[in-house]
Each structure stands twice: as structure tokens, then as C-alpha cells.
C-alpha positions, 0 to 999 in steps of 0.5 A, spaced: 531 496 528 527 495 534 520 491 530 524 485 527 530 481 527 536 483 524 543 480 520 549 484 517 551 481 511 556 483 505 554 485 499 556 478 497 552 474 502 545 478 500 544 473 495 546 466 498 542 470 504 535 470 498 536 463 496 535 461 504 529 465 504 526 464 498 528 455 500 524 457 506 517 460 503 520 466 506 517 472 502 520 479 502 516 485 504 521 492 501 528 493 499 531 500 501 537 505 501 540 510 507 545 514 508 550 514 514 556 517 516 560 510 514 556 510 507 549 508 505 546 502 507 542 497 503 536 494 508 530 488 505 525 486 509 522 480 510 517 476 512 518 469 515 510 469 516 504 468 521 507 470 528 513 470 527 519 476 528 520 480 521 527 478 519 532 485 517 538 484 513 544 490 513 548 491 508 552 496 510 557 501 506 554 497 500 554 502 493 553 496 489 549 490 491 547 485 486 540 485 483 535 479 487 530 480 481 531 474 477 530 470 484 525 475 487 521 479 482 518 483 487 523 486 488 524 489 481 521 497 483 525 497 489 531 497 486 529 500 481 527 505 485 533 505 490 538 506 484 534 513 481 533 516 488 538 513 492 544 513 488 546 505 488 548 501 483 544 495 483 548 490 478 544 484 474 537 487 474 533 484 468 529 491 467 535 497 467 531 502 465 526 507 469 522 508 473 520 514 477 525 519 472 522 519 467 526 517 460 529 523 457 529 526 465 535 527 469 537 529 476 543 532 478 544 529 484 538 522 487 534 526 491 534 520 498 542 520 497 548 522 502 550 529 498 547 535 500 544 539 497 537 540 492 536 536 486 535 540 479 531 536 472 533 537 466 532 534 459 525 532 456 520 527 458 521 522 452 516 515 449 517 509 455 522 503 453 517 498 449 519 491 447 518 490 439 512 486 437 513 483 431 506 482 429 502 484 423 496 489 425 499 490 431 497 498 434 500 503 439 494 507 443 496 512 449 491 513 453 493 518 459 496 523 463 490 526 463 483 522 463 477 524 464 472 524 469 475 525 477 481 520 476 489 520 479 495 522 472 497 516 469 499 514 463 498 506 460 501 504 453 497 499 450 499 494 444 493 490 440 491 487 435 483 487 435 481 487 442 487 483 443 492 486 448 499 483 447 502 488 451 500 494 457 505 498 459 503 503 467 507 510 466 506 513 474 510 517 477 507 523 473 505 526 480 511 523 485 510 528 490 517 526 494 514 524 500 520 520 503 524 526 503 520 531 506 520 527 511 527 528 513 529 533 519 523 534 521 521 532 529 518 525 529 512 528 532 510 532 527 511 527 521 504 523 522 501 530 518 505 528 512 504 520 513 497 522 513 496 525 506 500 520 503 494 517 500 488 521 502 484 516 502 488 511 506 489 517 511 488 514 518 492 507 516 498 511 513 498 514 519 497 508 524 503 505 521 508 511 522 505 512 529 507 505 530 514 505 527 516 511 531 512 508 537 516 502 536 524 506 535 523 509 542 520 504 546 513 508 547 507 504 551 500 505 548 494 506 552 489 501 551 483 505 549 487 509 545 490 503 541 481 501 540 480 508 538 485 507 533 483 500 531 475 503 530 478 509 526 482 505 521 475 500 521 471 506 519 476 508 514 476 500 511 469 501 509 468 506 505 474 505 501 469 499 500 463 502 498 467 507 494 471 500 491 464 497 489 461 503 486 467 504 481 466 497 480 459 497 478 460 504 474 465 500 470 459 494 469 454 500 466 449 499 472 450 507 474 444 505 479 448 501 484 454 506 482 450 511 484 448 507 490 455 505 493 457 512 493 451 513 498 453 509 502 461 511 501 457 518 504 454 515 510 460 512 511 464 519 512 458 523 514 459 518 520 466 519 521 465 526 521 461 526 527 466 521 530 472 526 530 470 531 526 474 530 519 470 525 514 477 523 512 479 521 519 485 526 520 487 529 525 486 524 530 492 519 531 498 522 534 505 518 536 503 516 543 496 514 542 490 520 540 490 527 540 483 527 543 478 523 546 471 521 541 465 520 544 461 513 540 455 514 543 450 512 538 455 508 533 453 502 535 445 503 531 448 507 526 453 501 524 447 496 525 443 501 520 448 500 515 450 493 515 444 492 513 443 497 507 450 494 505 448 487 505 442 488 501 447 492 496 451 487 496 446 482 495 443 486 489 450 485 486 451 478 487 444 477 483 445 481 478 447 477 471 451 482 467 455 484 473 457 477 475 459 476 467 463 482 466 467 479 473 467 473 472 474 470 468 477 478 468 483 479 470 486 472 472 492 472 476 495 466 478 497 464 486 504 464 483 504 470 479 501 474 486 507 471 490 512 472 485 510 480 484 508 481 490 500 482 490 497 484 497 491 486 500 484 482 497 488 482 490 492 476 493 488 474 498 483 472 491 489 468 489 489 463 495 494 467 499 491 468 505 494 473 508 492 479 512 496 483 517 492 484 523 491 477 524 498 474 521 502 480 526 497 484 531 497 491 533 493 496 534 488 492 539 486 487 534 488 481 538 483 483 542 477 482 537 474 476 532 475 477 525 475 471 519 480 473 513 475 472 506 480 468 501 478 465 494 483 461 489 480 463 482 484 469 482 479 473 477 475 480 478 469 476 480 474 473 487 477 480 488 470 483 489 467 477 494 473 478 498 471 485 498 465 484 500 466 479 505 471 484 509 466 490 507 462 486 512 468 483 517 469 491 518 462 492 520 464 487 526 470 489 527 468 497 529 461 494 533 466 490 536 472 495 538 466 501 540 464 496 545 470 494 548 472 501 549 472 502 556 475 509 560 482 511 561 488 515 558 489 517 550 496 518 550 503 517 551 509 521 552 514 521 547 521 522 551 524 529 549 530 527 543 531 520 543 534 515 538 533 510 534 530 505 528 523 503 528 518 497 523 511 499 524 505 496 519 498 496 518 493 492 513 490 497 509 483 495 504 488 494 499 493 490 503 500 491 507 503 498 508 509 498 512 514 504 515 521 503 517 523 510 520 531 513 523 530 517 528 536 521 530 536 526 537 527 527 535 528 528 529 528 524 522 534 522 518 529 517 513 523 514 513 521 508 508 514 507 505 512 501 503 506 501 499 501 497 498 498 500 491 506 499 490 505 493 490 500 491 486 501 495 480 506 492 479 502 486 480 497 489 475 499 488 468 500 481 468 493 480 469 492 485 462 497 481 457 492 477 454 486 480 455 480 484 451 480 492 451 473 491 453 475 488 459 480 492 462 476 499 465 473 493 469 479 489 471 483 495 474 478 497 478 477 490 480 484 492 483 482 499 488 488 500 485 490 509 488 496 511 484 498 516 490 500 510 493 505 509 489 507 516 487 509 518 494 
């Protein structure tokens, strides 16, 4: 696969290879399966660290693989997903219960398996698998899937005594859209439209990672001006996401004025986006090979400077509000070992001491030309996550200004070779963390697309900060993670 080095293994050789990777301090990023004419193929992507190519492990003809979850816990969800969507048998899994296809529900055939045809549903949704808790005065609360306010659909099960949460289970998948299957058969150039809609607030990042994967697969060189424009748009998207994050965090700490201020600043960035591109969510500009049309950045620098002054004042007011700080400090602590083992990414990982950022460690677009800092904290609580986001917001303003200043006249799009075949890996550091697209193209059409979403990773991590916490802090803790359900229900 273009974009990484490869090793082909047997199913029996998988465990030793994983042990070696773990011993070297490497990190698995994702696992997935795809059908081939010679039977299913299972693939594992490994991040070997800053400046080193990714490693792809291929297991051809693998209808059954041993679970790596006891050794690499973050792969637990990917293995369960493979079993449900691709029909791969995973032996020895420590969590052998449903993930996306809920208890009581059944699909006639795996939707991403080799069998042709449209899967059909049967059965009725049942209670999720929960541990038995032997204690007096335990109460159970089921919240969702329909919740108040403008929030995404999810069902959350709490077992608690008084205010203390003993166990928490997040059940997602109620609006899983089967996006990876929807890619199959599309022309490679048309897949960007679907990628932009995997998670609306990450339209640029998803489109960028997808385009870069296709470009790697087909050997397309993107012109420098297009690379800078892509970087500029990605940082503008990062800005409005970070302002939205602080607006929600202020809301959960009952700071209504601060919440409104954050929403106003978010709106200001979306208006800038609309003026630049015609889309407040920055859609329909990125394409395979570059960008669809040029944009006029005249006056952008002054808008960013003014926005920067307001952002600094806003964050300063938040950080001098005692009630806000009191609710964040010590809330939802995630240790560095759990963050690494369970697959935390983005601001969540960096708040727990994991110094990782795809823009710096594996530069893409025009990031290698720009200067920026990667904020890191050690305490792993909600305050640390907010601090990382605050510094990242300031860095996004600086990066957008740098990218705008470096723009020079030139081509904005490269040609796409017709009817080409290949495999490629693309990645992006979204506001929520690392995003990967792996694409397999056959004669110009998509045969398989795999998406590793940051929210899919961070939703797995999140319960580890809820167990042992209290009900009054739950909303603040969830807001401090900046999760999206759409990113998980892709």
C-alpha cells in the first residue's frame, strides 16, 4: 500500500509480530478486513513513531484470526467490528459481545463480506451486555437514545450508588450509516463527496485524508498552492471546532454568557469560511488532485488578527473564573498508560502526556513548511484537556495566518489517471485527533475504503474516566472529550 511499508504474515505469525511491535513501543492504529478473489484479507496498521513510515501487516486468506485485544486493548473494537461487518472470526476475544449490531438484532450477511447482495435485518433490540454488580443500593439509569437539546443519538447506561458511578456503558450505532459500504463501486474522484459527510464538523479533514489516500494510491502530485489552500481550510475548520468545544464546556459548567460568547466566536469563523469558499462547513472545495477552484484570501489576515485578540480575551476570562476551574480540575482523569493502551488520540491523548500530532510527526499538505507548537499536559483531567484545546486554538490561528501568507500564484489541481488501480493510505490530524483513510481502487473505482475516526477511538477510551466518578461531573467530563457520535457511527 502506497504510504507505508508492508509485511505479509500468516494468522499464526500475527501474535509474534504484535509482540515485537509492542516491545518496540510502536502503536497499532486500526485493523480491518476486505474481500479479495482469493478470500478475505485482514490488515493491521502500525504507527512506528515520528518520521518513520507506517507498517501494514497483511494476513491473506484469513477467515479466522487470533484476537490481539488482550495484548493491544485498543484493537478490541476493531476486531468486534470486523466480526460483525466482515464476517471474520476472532478467537479469544476478551469482549465477545456486540458492538454495532446490538443485542437481539441480526444481519442476514456481513455487509462488508464477500457475499453479494443486500443484507436484511431481523430481531428486536435487547438490553446490552452489562456486568453483574454485587452491592447494596445499586441503581440503574438508562439515558437515551433520544436526548434533550440538539445532541446526537446514543444510549448510556449507568450503574451507580448515590452519586458514585460504578459502571458506565455507552451504546452507539443507533444511526450507523454504513458509509464504508457506500463507498464501494464509486469512481475514486466521486468518493470525496461521501467523505465530506462522514462527520459534518470534520468535512475538510475527512475530505483531505480521503483525497491524500487516493493520491497516494494513484501516484498523484498535488501542486504547492493547492497544498497550502488545503492547510488553510483545515486550520479554519479546527478554529470553529475549538470555539464550539469551549462553548459547550462553558455550558456544562453553567456559564451561560461564556457559552454564548463561544458560540458567537464559532459563528464568526463560519462566516469567514462562507466568505472564502461559499460553504460555512468548507465543503465542495477539496478534490482528488488538489482543490476544485481557487479562493481569494484578501483581507483574511486582518480578520484572523481581530479574531485572535477576541479568542485570547475569551480564554483568559474562562481561565480566571473560579467556578469553571473548580469543576474541571480533577474531573475525568485519564492516565497516560490507559490513554496509550486504549487508543486515545488528539487533545485527549496530549492532555494525558502522549506527545503525538500527525501534522508534525507525519507531515502532510503544507505542514512541513510551517512552524507550530504541539501543546501537551500531564494531569489527564478535564482542565488539562481544556488547556490543550486552548493552546491548539491559538496555534490554529497562527497556522492559518502562515499558510495564507505563503500563498503564491500557481496551479491548483493535478490530473487523475483514468481507470487506474492501486492502494493508498491518507491521514489527517483533525480537531479531535488522528484520522486515517485506507483505499483500495480497482480500474478507477473504489473496492474498499476503511476509515479510522478519532471519535471511534476516544469513545472507547471515555468510559475509563467515568468509572469511579460521580453523576454531577458526567456532563462536564463528556464535554471535555469533545466527542462526536457521527464520527463513530460512520
